[in-house]
N, C-alpha and C positions, 0 to 999 in steps of 0.2 A: 413119738417114740418115748418109751418110758424112760424116766430119769436115770434108772440103773443101768439101762443099756447105753444111754447117751455117755455115761461116765466111762464105760468100757470102751466105746468108740473113741472117746477123747484120748484115752491112754494109747490105744492102737494107732491113732492118726497123729500122734504127737501134739495133740492139742488144737490143730488147725481146724478141725470140723467144729469144735466147741466155740472157738472164736467166731467162725462165721455164723453160727446160729445165735450168738449173743449180741449181734449188731443192734444199734439203736434203731428205732423206727424212723422213717423219713421225717424231715422237719415239719411238714404239715400235720402228720399224725402226732408228733410230739406236742404240738400246740393244741390239738384236739384233746390229747390226754391231760394236759395242764388244765384246760378248761373243766374237763370232767372231774378231775381231783378237786379243783378250787371250788366248783359249784356243787357236785353231788356228794363228794366226800366231806366237803366243807360244811354241809348242812348238819352233819352230826358231829364232826371233829372240830368245828369252828372254821369261820372263814379264813382265819390266819393259821389254821391247823394246829392251834395251840390247846385244843380240847374243848369240849362242850358236853353233848350226850355221850359221845365216845372219847376215848383218851387222845392226848396230844399226839401229833405225828411229826414232831420236830426231831432233828438229828440227835438231840440229847435224850429225848424220850425212847428213841428206837435204837440207841447205841448197842445194846446188848443182844439185838435181834438180828439173826443172820438173814441174808437176802432170800434164801429158799423158804424160810419161814414166813417172811413177809409176803412173797409171791403166793404161797398157800393161802394165807389169810385173805389176800385180795381176791383171789380166784374162788375159794370155797366158803368164805365167810367164817364166822365163829359161832359155833353151836352154843345155844343158851344165851346169846346176846342179840341185840338188834342188827349186828354187822351182817349184811347180806354177802353172798358170793357174787362176783361180777364177771364169771366166766361166760355169760350170755353176751357181754359187751366188749370184753377184753380177752386177748389170748395170752399165752405165757410170755411172749416177747413184750407185750404192752405192760403186763404186771411187773416183769423184771425191771424195766426201764423206770416205772413209777417207784418201785422199792429203792432202786439205786438213787433216784432223785430225792426221795424222802430222806435218806441217810445223808445226803450232801446239803440238804436245805432246799426245799422244793421251789422251783421258779415261779415267778408271777406270770399271769396272763399277759401276753403282749398286746398293747393296744394299737389299733390300725393308725 
């Protein structure tokens, strides 16, 4: 559903539908996403996400970026830069969770 329609539905439904679609991925998927970000994103943004070929992905570096902007960048990439879009591997829920975690301070990979 397009984001513009989702916003209208959120208003009509008193926000309940929005909250249901913004649920975090299950724990196993969260760990997979942490691994993807630490390994795949880390190859350009630095293994500690403090910058490299790509800019830092720390809470301080992203503080002025709204979640929807980060989600769009994750899914669609950035034209004219090496940043690819990840919509082939991630859905919007995954991208939103990643963006929210980046703004909080991204978790480390849990060791078995």
